[in-house]
C-alpha positions in Angstrom: 15.2 -36.1 22.9 11.9 -34.3 21.8 13.2 -31.0 23.2 16.4 -31.3 21.2 14.5 -31.9 17.9 12.1 -29.0 18.7 15.2 -26.7 19.2 16.6 -27.9 16.0 13.4 -27.3 14.2 13.4 -23.7 15.6 16.9 -23.1 14.6 16.2 -24.3 11.0 13.1 -22.3 10.7 15.0 -19.1 12.1 17.8 -19.6 9.6 15.3 -20.0 6.7 13.4 -16.9 7.8 16.7 -14.9 7.9 17.6 -16.1 4.5 14.2 -15.3 3.0 14.3 -11.8 4.7 17.9 -11.1 3.3 16.8 -12.2 -0.2 13.8 -9.9 -0.1 15.8 -7.0 1.3 18.9 -7.3 -0.9 17.4 -5.5 -3.9 16.6 -2.5 -1.7 20.0 -2.7 -0.1 21.7 -2.7 -3.5 19.5 0.2 -4.8 20.6 2.3 -1.8 24.3 1.3 -2.3 24.1 2.2 -6.0 22.4 5.6 -5.2 25.9 6.6 -3.6 27.9 5.7 -6.7 28.7 7.9 -9.7 27.1 7.0 -13.0 30.4 5.5 -14.2 30.6 3.3 -11.2 26.9 2.3 -11.4 27.3 0.9 -15.0 30.8 -0.8 -14.5 29.2 -3.7 -12.7 28.3 -5.3 -9.3 30.1 -3.7 -6.4 28.9 -3.5 -2.8 31.3 -0.9 -1.8 30.1 2.6 -3.2 32.4 5.7 -3.6 30.2 7.5 -1.1 29.3 10.4 -3.4 26.0 12.2 -3.0 26.2 13.6 -6.5 23.2 11.7 -7.7 21.0 13.0 -4.7 22.0 16.5 -5.5 21.2 16.3 -9.2 17.9 14.5 -8.5 16.8 17.2 -6.0 17.9 20.0 -8.3 16.3 18.8 -11.5 13.1 16.9 -10.5 11.4 18.9 -7.6 11.2 15.8 -5.4 9.0 17.5 -2.7 6.2 18.2 -5.1 5.9 14.5 -6.0 6.2 13.5 -2.4 3.3 15.9 -1.5 1.3 14.3 -4.2 2.1 10.7 -2.9 1.0 11.7 0.5 -2.2 13.3 -0.5 -3.1 10.5 -2.9 -2.3 7.6 -0.5 -4.0 9.3 2.6 -7.0 10.6 0.5 -7.6 7.3 -1.2 -7.5 5.5 2.1 -9.9 7.8 3.7 -12.3 7.3 0.7 -11.8 3.6 0.8 -12.8 3.4 4.6 -15.8 5.6 4.2 -17.1 3.0 1.6 -15.7 -0.1 3.0 -16.9 0.3 6.7 -20.5 0.3 5.9 -20.2 -2.3 3.2 -18.3 -4.6 5.5 -20.7 -3.9 8.4 -23.7 -4.9 6.3 -22.1 -8.2 5.0 -20.8 -9.1 8.5 -24.0 -8.4 10.5 -26.7 -8.8 7.9 -25.4 -11.5 5.5 -27.5 -12.9 2.7 -27.1 -16.1 0.6 -25.1 -14.2 -1.8 -22.7 -12.4 0.5 -19.8 -14.8 0.0 -20.3 -14.7 -3.8 -20.2 -10.9 -3.7 -17.0 -11.0 -1.6 -15.4 -13.5 -4.0 -16.4 -11.3 -7.0 -15.0 -8.3 -5.5 -11.7 -10.1 -4.9 -11.7 -11.6 -8.3 -11.5 -8.1 -9.7 -8.0 -7.8 -8.5 -7.0 -10.7 -10.6 -7.9 -8.8 -13.9 -4.9 -7.4 -15.8 -5.0 -3.6 -15.4 -3.9 -3.2 -19.0 -7.2 -4.8 -20.1 -9.3 -1.9 -19.0 -6.6 0.9 -19.5 -8.3 2.2 -22.7 -11.8 2.6 -21.4 -10.6 4.1 -18.1 -8.4 6.5 -19.9 -11.4 7.6 -22.1 -13.6 8.1 -19.0 -10.8 10.3 -17.3 -10.3 12.1 -20.4 -13.9 12.9 -21.1 -14.5 13.7 -17.3 -11.6 16.1 -17.1 -9.9 13.9 -14.5 -6.6 13.3 -16.4 -3.7 14.6 -14.3 -6.0 15.3 -11.4 -5.4 14.4 -7.8 -9.2 13.9 -7.3 -9.5 11.5 -10.2 -6.3 9.5 -9.3 -7.5 9.4 -5.7 -10.8 7.7 -6.7 -8.8 5.4 -8.9 -6.6 4.3 -6.2 -9.5 3.9 -3.8 -11.3 1.7 -6.4 -8.3 -0.5 -7.0 -7.7 -1.3 -3.3 -11.5 -1.3 -2.3 -11.9 -5.1 -2.5 -9.0 -5.7 -0.2 -10.2 -3.2 2.3 -13.6 -4.6 2.4 -12.3 -8.1 2.8 -10.1 -7.2 5.7 -12.8 -5.1 7.5 -15.3 -7.9 6.9 -12.9 -10.4 8.5 -12.4 -8.2 11.6 -16.0 -7.2 12.0 -17.1 -11.1 11.9 -15.0 -11.4 15.1 -17.1 -8.8 17.0 -20.0 -10.4 18.9 -23.3 -9.3 17.2 -25.0 -9.2 20.6 -23.1 -5.9 21.4 -24.7 -4.2 18.4 -28.0 -5.7 19.3 -27.7 -4.2 22.7 -26.8 -0.8 21.3 -30.0 -0.9 19.1 -32.1 -1.8 22.2 -30.6 1.3 23.9 -31.9 3.3 21.0 -28.6 3.8 19.0 -29.2 4.8 15.4 -27.5 3.1 12.5 -25.0 5.9 12.3 -24.3 5.7 16.1 -24.0 1.9 16.0 -21.2 2.1 13.3 -19.4 5.2 14.6 -19.6 4.8 18.4 -19.8 1.0 18.8 -18.5 -0.9 15.9 -15.5 1.3 14.9 -13.9 1.8 18.3 -14.1 -2.1 18.8 -12.3 -2.7 15.4 -9.7 0.0 15.9 -6.7 -2.5 15.5 -8.2 -4.0 12.4 -9.1 -0.6 10.9 -5.6 0.8 11.6 -3.8 -2.2 10.0 -6.1 -1.8 7.0 -5.4 1.9 6.6 -1.5 1.2 6.9 -1.9 -1.6 4.2 -4.0 0.6 1.9 -1.6 3.5 2.3 1.4 1.2 1.3 -0.5 -0.1 -1.7 -1.5 3.3 -2.8 1.9 4.6 -2.4 3.5 1.9 -4.5 0.9 1.9 -7.2 2.7 2.7 -10.5 0.7 1.5 -13.5 -2.4 3.9 -13.1 -0.3 6.8 -11.6 2.0 6.8 -14.5 -0.7 6.5 -17.3 -3.2 8.9 -15.7 -0.9 11.8 -14.8 1.7 14.0 -16.4 2.8 16.8 -14.1 0.2 18.2 -11.8 -0.9 15.1 -9.8 2.2 12.9 -10.5 3.3 11.0 -7.4 6.8 9.4 -6.6 6.3 6.5 -8.9 6.1 8.9 -11.9 9.1 10.7 -10.3 11.1 7.4 -10.5 10.0 6.7 -14.1 11.2 10.2 -15.2 14.8 8.9 -14.9 14.2 6.4 -17.7 14.7 8.2 -21.1 15.5 7.3 -24.8 19.0 8.2 -24.0 19.2 5.1 -21.6 18.9 4.5 -17.9 20.8 6.6 -15.4 21.4 4.1 -12.9 22.8 6.1 -10.1 20.2 8.8 -10.5 17.5 6.2 -10.8 18.7 4.5 -7.6 18.9 7.8 -5.8 15.2 8.5 -6.9 14.0 5.2 -5.9 15.7 5.5 -2.5 14.1 8.9 -1.9 10.7 7.4 -3.0 10.8 4.3 -0.9 12.3 5.9 2.2 9.2 7.4 3.7 7.1 4.3 3.4 9.9 2.1 4.8 10.3 4.4 7.8 6.5 4.4 8.4 6.4 0.6 8.1 9.3 0.2 10.5 7.7 2.4 13.2 4.3 0.9 12.6 5.0 -2.7 12.2 3.8 -3.7 15.8 0.3 -2.1 15.0 0.3 -3.7 11.5 1.0 -7.2 12.8 -1.5 -6.7 15.6 -4.2 -5.7 13.3 -3.4 -8.4 10.6 -3.7 -11.0 13.5 -6.7 -9.4 15.0 -9.3 -12.0 15.7 -7.0 -14.9 14.5 -6.8 -16.3 18.1 -9.9 -16.3 20.2 
């Protein structure tokens, strides 16, 4: 009887998971479907069977220079991730292995900055970027994306580092390892799954960031989020072209996420079970 109840619970849980997954994936699926419609078909209403035209993709490629935006997205997401790790690994190491009474307060304060509405600091940050000559700059936007995601990166690395026995680092110090050697040659290799998952998550967050990328760029440093927004004009929304642009923008990150899902799950659960 208990086995039958357990099987029933698993069936219900599996069905619920599939329903949630389909609800989450449906907007993406409909965007892809709409991208293969003509503009007339796209505005006529809801339909799951497209005509199969690639006219929107051809026009998007011809008019917008997709590969320039794609290159900017790659450089910004990867560059901001590397910068975040360079700052976050020493910070997380310090808080994990040399904690103070205020360590948890500092971590909570860092996380609380993610709850602040971005629009509340738009004006001062825009002025700082303007006066520093960083508007529409890859370097400026890279730093901005790094700062946005840094609290999450520090939190994740701190969690992973806490699961590493401190005795290993003490043994390295007794063998004469310097602080640099301790972090680079002892700590980092042991936390590779956690660091890898943190990198993947940060790349995804940076890739999808729209608020700051649209407001701090115009043409030179504009990533794919700005590429999508360019299909919204005073004349209206071109739904088929907008869907084609969105599909081209999300395709690389979807493919990366699909192939790296095992590593991402492994890293996110690193240290969860001892």
